[in-house]
N, CA, C and O atoms as a GROMACS GRO file, in nm:
protein
  372
    1MET      N    1  -4.064  -5.280  -1.881
    1MET     CA    2  -4.004  -5.267  -2.012
    1MET      C    3  -3.988  -5.406  -2.071
    1MET      O    4  -3.948  -5.499  -2.002
    2ALA      N    5  -4.020  -5.419  -2.197
    2ALA     CA    6  -4.010  -5.546  -2.267
    2ALA      C    7  -3.881  -5.550  -2.348
    2ALA      O    8  -3.831  -5.447  -2.393
    3LYS      N    9  -3.828  -5.670  -2.367
    3LYS     CA   10  -3.707  -5.688  -2.448
    3LYS      C   11  -3.744  -5.758  -2.578
    3LYS      O   12  -3.839  -5.836  -2.585
    4VAL      N   13  -3.667  -5.728  -2.681
    4VAL     CA   14  -3.683  -5.794  -2.810
    4VAL      C   15  -3.590  -5.915  -2.809
    4VAL      O   16  -3.471  -5.902  -2.780
    5THR      N   17  -3.644  -6.033  -2.840
    5THR     CA   18  -3.563  -6.155  -2.840
    5THR      C   19  -3.483  -6.165  -2.970
    5THR      O   20  -3.497  -6.081  -3.060
    6THR      N   21  -3.400  -6.268  -2.979
    6THR     CA   22  -3.321  -6.288  -3.101
    6THR      C   23  -3.409  -6.321  -3.221
    6THR      O   24  -3.366  -6.308  -3.335
    7LYS      N   25  -3.532  -6.364  -3.195
    7LYS     CA   26  -3.629  -6.391  -3.302
    7LYS      C   27  -3.720  -6.270  -3.326
    7LYS      O   28  -3.822  -6.282  -3.394
    8TYR      N   29  -3.683  -6.154  -3.270
    8TYR     CA   30  -3.759  -6.029  -3.283
    8TYR      C   31  -3.899  -6.041  -3.225
    8TYR      O   32  -3.994  -5.982  -3.277
    9GLN      N   33  -3.913  -6.116  -3.118
    9GLN     CA   34  -4.041  -6.128  -3.049
    9GLN      C   35  -4.039  -6.041  -2.924
    9GLN      O   36  -3.935  -6.018  -2.863
   10VAL      N   37  -4.158  -5.991  -2.888
   10VAL     CA   38  -4.172  -5.905  -2.771
   10VAL      C   39  -4.283  -5.962  -2.683
   10VAL      O   40  -4.388  -6.003  -2.733
   11THR      N   41  -4.259  -5.966  -2.554
   11THR     CA   42  -4.362  -6.011  -2.460
   11THR      C   43  -4.440  -5.890  -2.411
   11THR      O   44  -4.383  -5.789  -2.369
   12VAL      N   45  -4.572  -5.901  -2.417
   12VAL     CA   46  -4.658  -5.793  -2.368
   12VAL      C   47  -4.664  -5.805  -2.216
   12VAL      O   48  -4.696  -5.912  -2.163
   13PRO      N   49  -4.634  -5.697  -2.144
   13PRO     CA   50  -4.644  -5.703  -1.998
   13PRO      C   51  -4.784  -5.743  -1.954
   13PRO      O   52  -4.883  -5.701  -2.014
   14ARG      N   53  -4.793  -5.824  -1.850
   14ARG     CA   54  -4.920  -5.879  -1.802
   14ARG      C   55  -5.022  -5.770  -1.773
   14ARG      O   56  -5.139  -5.784  -1.808
   15ILE      N   57  -4.980  -5.662  -1.709
   15ILE     CA   58  -5.073  -5.555  -1.673
   15ILE      C   59  -5.134  -5.490  -1.798
   15ILE      O   60  -5.251  -5.453  -1.798
   16ILE      N   61  -5.055  -5.478  -1.904
   16ILE     CA   62  -5.105  -5.422  -2.031
   16ILE      C   63  -5.200  -5.522  -2.096
   16ILE      O   64  -5.306  -5.483  -2.146
   17ALA      N   65  -5.162  -5.649  -2.097
   17ALA     CA   66  -5.247  -5.752  -2.157
   17ALA      C   67  -5.383  -5.756  -2.089
   17ALA      O   68  -5.486  -5.770  -2.155
   18LYS      N   69  -5.384  -5.745  -1.956
   18LYS     CA   70  -5.512  -5.746  -1.884
   18LYS      C   71  -5.594  -5.621  -1.914
   18LYS      O   72  -5.714  -5.629  -1.936
   19GLN      N   73  -5.526  -5.505  -1.914
   19GLN     CA   74  -5.597  -5.379  -1.937
   19GLN      C   75  -5.665  -5.377  -2.073
   19GLN      O   76  -5.776  -5.325  -2.086
   20TYR      N   77  -5.598  -5.433  -2.175
   20TYR     CA   78  -5.653  -5.429  -2.311
   20TYR      C   79  -5.717  -5.562  -2.351
   20TYR      O   80  -5.751  -5.584  -2.467
   21ARG      N   81  -5.733  -5.652  -2.252
   21ARG     CA   82  -5.798  -5.781  -2.273
   21ARG      C   83  -5.735  -5.860  -2.386
   21ARG      O   84  -5.805  -5.919  -2.468
   22LEU      N   85  -5.602  -5.861  -2.392
   22LEU     CA   86  -5.531  -5.937  -2.494
   22LEU      C   87  -5.527  -6.084  -2.455
   22LEU      O   88  -5.506  -6.117  -2.339
   23GLN      N   89  -5.547  -6.170  -2.552
   23GLN     CA   90  -5.546  -6.314  -2.530
   23GLN      C   91  -5.441  -6.377  -2.623
   23GLN      O   92  -5.412  -6.321  -2.729
   24PRO      N   93  -5.386  -6.491  -2.586
   24PRO     CA   94  -5.293  -6.561  -2.676
   24PRO      C   95  -5.361  -6.583  -2.812
   24PRO      O   96  -5.475  -6.627  -2.819
   25GLY      N   97  -5.290  -6.552  -2.916
   25GLY     CA   98  -5.343  -6.565  -3.052
   25GLY      C   99  -5.400  -6.437  -3.109
   25GLY      O  100  -5.422  -6.429  -3.230
   26ASP      N  101  -5.425  -6.337  -3.026
   26ASP     CA  102  -5.472  -6.208  -3.077
   26ASP      C  103  -5.367  -6.146  -3.167
   26ASP      O  104  -5.247  -6.160  -3.144
   27GLU      N  105  -5.413  -6.077  -3.269
   27GLU     CA  106  -5.321  -6.006  -3.358
   27GLU      C  107  -5.320  -5.859  -3.320
   27GLU      O  108  -5.426  -5.797  -3.307
   28ILE      N  109  -5.202  -5.804  -3.302
   28ILE     CA  110  -5.189  -5.661  -3.273
   28ILE      C  111  -5.122  -5.594  -3.392
   28ILE      O  112  -5.048  -5.657  -3.467
   29LYS      N  113  -5.150  -5.467  -3.407
   29LYS     CA  114  -5.097  -5.391  -3.520
   29LYS      C  115  -4.984  -5.301  -3.471
   29LYS      O  116  -4.996  -5.238  -3.366
   30TRP      N  117  -4.875  -5.295  -3.546
   30TRP     CA  118  -4.762  -5.207  -3.516
   30TRP      C  119  -4.766  -5.093  -3.617
   30TRP      O  120  -4.760  -5.116  -3.737
   31VAL      N  121  -4.776  -4.970  -3.567
   31VAL     CA  122  -4.788  -4.853  -3.656
   31VAL      C  123  -4.672  -4.758  -3.628
   31VAL      O  124  -4.651  -4.713  -3.516
   32GLU      N  125  -4.597  -4.729  -3.732
   32GLU     CA  126  -4.485  -4.636  -3.723
   32GLU      C  127  -4.537  -4.494  -3.716
   32GLU      O  128  -4.626  -4.456  -3.792
   33ALA      N  129  -4.481  -4.413  -3.625
   33ALA     CA  130  -4.521  -4.273  -3.613
   33ALA      C  131  -4.398  -4.192  -3.577
   33ALA      O  132  -4.376  -4.158  -3.461
   34GLY      N  133  -4.318  -4.161  -3.678
   34GLY     CA  134  -4.193  -4.089  -3.652
   34GLY      C  135  -4.097  -4.179  -3.577
   34GLY      O  136  -4.063  -4.287  -3.624
   35GLU      N  137  -4.053  -4.136  -3.460
   35GLU     CA  138  -3.960  -4.215  -3.380
   35GLU      C  139  -4.033  -4.298  -3.274
   35GLU      O  140  -3.971  -4.350  -3.182
   36ILE      N  141  -4.164  -4.310  -3.288
   36ILE     CA  142  -4.247  -4.384  -3.194
   36ILE      C  143  -4.316  -4.497  -3.269
   36ILE      O  144  -4.349  -4.484  -3.387
   37ILE      N  145  -4.336  -4.608  -3.201
   37ILE     CA  146  -4.413  -4.720  -3.257
   37ILE      C  147  -4.538  -4.735  -3.172
   37ILE      O  148  -4.529  -4.754  -3.050
   38HIS      N  149  -4.653  -4.727  -3.236
   38HIS     CA  150  -4.780  -4.749  -3.166
   38HIS      C  151  -4.817  -4.896  -3.180
   38HIS      O  152  -4.807  -4.954  -3.288
   39VAL      N  153  -4.860  -4.956  -3.072
   39VAL     CA  154  -4.909  -5.093  -3.074
   39VAL      C  155  -5.060  -5.084  -3.058
   39VAL      O  156  -5.109  -5.037  -2.956
   40ILE      N  157  -5.132  -5.130  -3.159
   40ILE     CA  158  -5.276  -5.117  -3.162
   40ILE      C  159  -5.340  -5.253  -3.131
   40ILE      O  160  -5.320  -5.349  -3.205
   41PRO      N  161  -5.416  -5.261  -3.020
   41PRO     CA  162  -5.482  -5.387  -2.987
   41PRO      C  163  -5.592  -5.420  -3.087
   41PRO      O  164  -5.639  -5.332  -3.158
   42PRO      N  165  -5.632  -5.547  -3.091
   42PRO     CA  166  -5.739  -5.584  -3.186
   42PRO      C  167  -5.869  -5.512  -3.153
   42PRO      O  168  -5.902  -5.489  -3.037
   43GLY      N  169  -5.942  -5.478  -3.258
   43GLY     CA  170  -6.073  -5.416  -3.240
   43GLY      C  171  -6.069  -5.266  -3.215
   43GLY      O  172  -6.174  -5.206  -3.187
   44THR      N  173  -5.952  -5.203  -3.223
   44THR     CA  174  -5.945  -5.058  -3.205
   44THR      C  175  -5.894  -4.994  -3.333
   44THR      O  176  -5.837  -5.060  -3.419
   45HIS      N  177  -5.916  -4.866  -3.344
   45HIS     CA  178  -5.874  -4.791  -3.462
   45HIS      C  179  -5.733  -4.738  -3.439
   45HIS      O  180  -5.696  -4.706  -3.326
   46SER      N  181  -5.655  -4.730  -3.545
   46SER     CA  182  -5.516  -4.688  -3.531
   46SER      C  183  -5.500  -4.540  -3.504
   46SER      O  184  -5.405  -4.499  -3.437
   47ALA      N  185  -5.590  -4.457  -3.555
   47ALA     CA  186  -5.578  -4.313  -3.531
   47ALA      C  187  -5.717  -4.249  -3.534
   47ALA      O  188  -5.791  -4.267  -3.630
   48PRO      N  189  -5.753  -4.177  -3.430
   48PRO     CA  190  -5.884  -4.110  -3.433
   48PRO      C  191  -5.886  -4.000  -3.537
   48PRO      O  192  -5.787  -3.929  -3.556
   49ALA      N  193  -5.997  -3.987  -3.604
   49ALA     CA  194  -6.008  -3.891  -3.712
   49ALA      C  195  -6.040  -3.750  -3.664
   49ALA      O  196  -5.994  -3.652  -3.722
   50ASP      N  197  -6.118  -3.738  -3.558
   50ASP     CA  198  -6.161  -3.606  -3.518
   50ASP      C  199  -6.060  -3.539  -3.424
   50ASP      O  200  -5.990  -3.607  -3.349
   51THR      N  201  -6.055  -3.409  -3.430
   51THR     CA  202  -5.959  -3.331  -3.352
   51THR      C  203  -5.978  -3.350  -3.203
   51THR      O  204  -5.880  -3.356  -3.129
   52GLU      N  205  -6.100  -3.358  -3.157
   52GLU     CA  206  -6.127  -3.374  -3.014
   52GLU      C  207  -6.062  -3.502  -2.959
   52GLU      O  208  -6.002  -3.500  -2.852
   53SER      N  209  -6.075  -3.612  -3.033
   53SER     CA  210  -6.014  -3.738  -2.989
   53SER      C  211  -5.863  -3.729  -2.990
   53SER      O  212  -5.797  -3.779  -2.899
   54ARG      N  213  -5.809  -3.666  -3.092
   54ARG     CA  214  -5.663  -3.652  -3.100
   54ARG      C  215  -5.610  -3.565  -2.987
   54ARG      O  216  -5.504  -3.594  -2.931
   55LEU      N  217  -5.682  -3.460  -2.951
   55LEU     CA  218  -5.640  -3.374  -2.840
   55LEU      C  219  -5.649  -3.448  -2.707
   55LEU      O  220  -5.565  -3.430  -2.620
   56ARG      N  221  -5.753  -3.532  -2.692
   56ARG     CA  222  -5.767  -3.611  -2.570
   56ARG      C  223  -5.649  -3.708  -2.556
   56ARG      O  224  -5.595  -3.724  -2.447
   57MET      N  225  -5.609  -3.771  -2.667
   57MET     CA  226  -5.495  -3.862  -2.665
   57MET      C  227  -5.366  -3.785  -2.633
   57MET      O  228  -5.279  -3.836  -2.562
   58PHE      N  229  -5.354  -3.664  -2.687
   58PHE     CA  230  -5.238  -3.580  -2.658
   58PHE      C  231  -5.231  -3.549  -2.509
   58PHE      O  232  -5.124  -3.558  -2.449
   59ASP      N  233  -5.345  -3.514  -2.449
   59ASP     CA  234  -5.349  -3.484  -2.306
   59ASP      C  235  -5.313  -3.606  -2.222
   59ASP      O  236  -5.239  -3.594  -2.124
   60LEU      N  237  -5.363  -3.723  -2.260
   60LEU     CA  238  -5.330  -3.846  -2.187
   60LEU      C  239  -5.181  -3.877  -2.196
   60LEU      O  240  -5.119  -3.914  -2.096
   61ALA      N  241  -5.125  -3.863  -2.315
   61ALA     CA  242  -4.981  -3.889  -2.333
   61ALA      C  243  -4.898  -3.791  -2.252
   61ALA      O  244  -4.797  -3.829  -2.192
   62THR      N  245  -4.938  -3.665  -2.251
   62THR     CA  246  -4.866  -3.563  -2.174
   62THR      C  247  -4.872  -3.594  -2.025
   62THR      O  248  -4.773  -3.578  -1.954
   63ALA      N  249  -4.988  -3.639  -1.978
   63ALA     CA  250  -5.003  -3.675  -1.836
   63ALA      C  251  -4.911  -3.792  -1.800
   63ALA      O  252  -4.848  -3.791  -1.695
   64ARG      N  253  -4.903  -3.893  -1.889
   64ARG     CA  254  -4.813  -4.006  -1.864
   64ARG      C  255  -4.668  -3.959  -1.861
   64ARG      O  256  -4.589  -4.004  -1.778
   65TYR      N  257  -4.633  -3.869  -1.950
   65TYR     CA  258  -4.498  -3.816  -1.959
   65TYR      C  259  -4.462  -3.740  -1.831
   65TYR      O  260  -4.351  -3.752  -1.779
   66LYS      N  261  -4.557  -3.663  -1.781
   66LYS     CA  262  -4.535  -3.588  -1.656
   66LYS      C  263  -4.516  -3.682  -1.538
   66LYS      O  264  -4.428  -3.662  -1.455
   67ARG      N  265  -4.601  -3.787  -1.531
   67ARG     CA  266  -4.591  -3.883  -1.421
   67ARG      C  267  -4.457  -3.955  -1.423
   67ARG      O  268  -4.405  -3.992  -1.318
   68ALA      N  269  -4.401  -3.975  -1.540
   68ALA     CA  270  -4.273  -4.045  -1.552
   68ALA      C  271  -4.157  -3.957  -1.506
   68ALA      O  272  -4.044  -4.005  -1.493
   69GLY      N  273  -4.183  -3.829  -1.481
   69GLY     CA  274  -4.077  -3.739  -1.434
   69GLY      C  275  -3.990  -3.683  -1.544
   69GLY      O  276  -3.886  -3.624  -1.516
   70SER      N  277  -4.031  -3.700  -1.670
   70SER     CA  278  -3.951  -3.653  -1.783
   70SER      C  279  -3.988  -3.513  -1.828
   70SER      O  280  -3.922  -3.456  -1.915
   71PHE      N  281  -4.092  -3.458  -1.770
   71PHE     CA  282  -4.145  -3.330  -1.815
   71PHE      C  283  -4.097  -3.219  -1.723
   71PHE      O  284  -4.123  -3.222  -1.602
   72LYS      N  285  -4.027  -3.122  -1.778
   72LYS     CA  286  -3.982  -3.007  -1.700
   72LYS      C  287  -4.064  -2.886  -1.739
   72LYS      O  288  -4.077  -2.854  -1.858
   73LYS      N  289  -4.120  -2.821  -1.640
   73LYS     CA  290  -4.199  -2.702  -1.669
   73LYS      C  291  -4.108  -2.590  -1.716
   73LYS      O  292  -4.000  -2.567  -1.662
   74ARG      N  293  -4.156  -2.522  -1.815
   74ARG     CA  294  -4.079  -2.407  -1.866
   74ARG      C  295  -4.101  -2.287  -1.775
   74ARG      O  296  -4.211  -2.262  -1.727
   75GLN      N  297  -3.995  -2.217  -1.753
   75GLN     CA  298  -4.001  -2.098  -1.669
   75GLN      C  299  -4.017  -1.972  -1.755
   75GLN      O  300  -4.016  -1.861  -1.701
   76THR      N  301  -4.031  -1.988  -1.885
   76THR     CA  302  -4.028  -1.874  -1.976
   76THR      C  303  -4.162  -1.807  -1.998
   76THR      O  304  -4.169  -1.712  -2.076
   77GLY      N  305  -4.269  -1.851  -1.935
   77GLY     CA  306  -4.398  -1.782  -1.947
   77GLY      C  307  -4.477  -1.816  -2.071
   77GLY      O  308  -4.570  -1.743  -2.103
   78GLY      N  309  -4.446  -1.921  -2.143
   78GLY     CA  310  -4.527  -1.962  -2.257
   78GLY      C  311  -4.442  -1.999  -2.375
   78GLY      O  312  -4.328  -1.954  -2.389
   79ARG      N  313  -4.499  -2.081  -2.460
   79ARG     CA  314  -4.423  -2.130  -2.576
   79ARG      C  315  -4.466  -2.063  -2.705
   79ARG      O  316  -4.404  -2.084  -2.809
   80GLY      N  317  -4.573  -1.980  -2.700
   80GLY     CA  318  -4.616  -1.908  -2.818
   80GLY      C  319  -4.711  -1.984  -2.908
   80GLY      O  320  -4.747  -1.933  -3.014
   81TRP      N  321  -4.754  -2.105  -2.869
   81TRP     CA  322  -4.850  -2.181  -2.947
   81TRP      C  323  -4.934  -2.265  -2.852
   81TRP      O  324  -4.897  -2.289  -2.738
   82LYS      N  325  -5.049  -2.310  -2.904
   82LYS     CA  326  -5.138  -2.395  -2.827
   82LYS      C  327  -5.138  -2.533  -2.890
   82LYS      O  328  -5.102  -2.549  -3.007
   83ARG      N  329  -5.177  -2.634  -2.813
   83ARG     CA  330  -5.175  -2.770  -2.865
   83ARG      C  331  -5.268  -2.786  -2.986
   83ARG      O  332  -5.242  -2.869  -3.073
   84GLU      N  333  -5.375  -2.708  -2.991
   84GLU     CA  334  -5.467  -2.715  -3.105
   84GLU      C  335  -5.397  -2.676  -3.235
   84GLU      O  336  -5.433  -2.725  -3.342
   85ASP      N  337  -5.295  -2.588  -3.225
   85ASP     CA  338  -5.222  -2.545  -3.343
   85ASP      C  339  -5.147  -2.660  -3.409
   85ASP      O  340  -5.120  -2.655  -3.529
   86LEU      N  341  -5.113  -2.764  -3.332
   86LEU     CA  342  -5.040  -2.878  -3.387
   86LEU      C  343  -5.120  -2.949  -3.495
   86LEU      O  344  -5.063  -3.009  -3.586
   87TYR      N  345  -5.253  -2.943  -3.486
   87TYR     CA  346  -5.337  -3.016  -3.579
   87TYR      C  347  -5.383  -2.930  -3.697
   87TYR      O  348  -5.456  -2.977  -3.784
   88LYS      N  349  -5.340  -2.806  -3.700
   88LYS     CA  350  -5.378  -2.716  -3.809
   88LYS      C  351  -5.264  -2.693  -3.906
   88LYS      O  352  -5.286  -2.650  -4.020
   89ARG      N  353  -5.142  -2.721  -3.863
   89ARG     CA  354  -5.026  -2.695  -3.949
   89ARG      C  355  -5.031  -2.781  -4.074
   89ARG      O  356  -5.061  -2.900  -4.067
   90GLY      N  357  -5.000  -2.722  -4.185
   90GLY     CA  358  -4.986  -2.795  -4.310
   90GLY      C  359  -5.117  -2.845  -4.372
   90GLY      O  360  -5.115  -2.922  -4.468
   91ARG      N  361  -5.229  -2.803  -4.319
   91ARG     CA  362  -5.357  -2.847  -4.373
   91ARG      C  363  -5.436  -2.728  -4.424
   91ARG      O  364  -5.441  -2.622  -4.362
   92ALA      N  365  -5.498  -2.747  -4.539
   92ALA     CA  366  -5.584  -2.642  -4.594
   92ALA      C  367  -5.719  -2.649  -4.524
   92ALA      O  368  -5.778  -2.757  -4.514
   93HIS      N  369  -5.768  -2.536  -4.476
   93HIS     CA  370  -5.897  -2.532  -4.406
   93HIS      C  371  -5.996  -2.451  -4.483
   93HIS      O  372  -6.110  -2.437  -4.440
   0.00000   0.00000   0.00000
């Protein structure tokens, strides 16, 4: 976990910097997404346009959430919607 300094600076953890090949002087993008902040490394796109990419990112995030131990399986036999439905709401097709 990184801390914000009194100058509002954040240190990127070494393992993350290596994974995304971040170098001193690289510019990263901070993107607001509701109550989450996405940090976008240089040379990448902030949001995939196609549904398949967005679903893949959803699956990866869910897997990380499960590994962190924060995910409790529901015992109720289903939630009544599929993850694909999340990308259809509010859009004219």
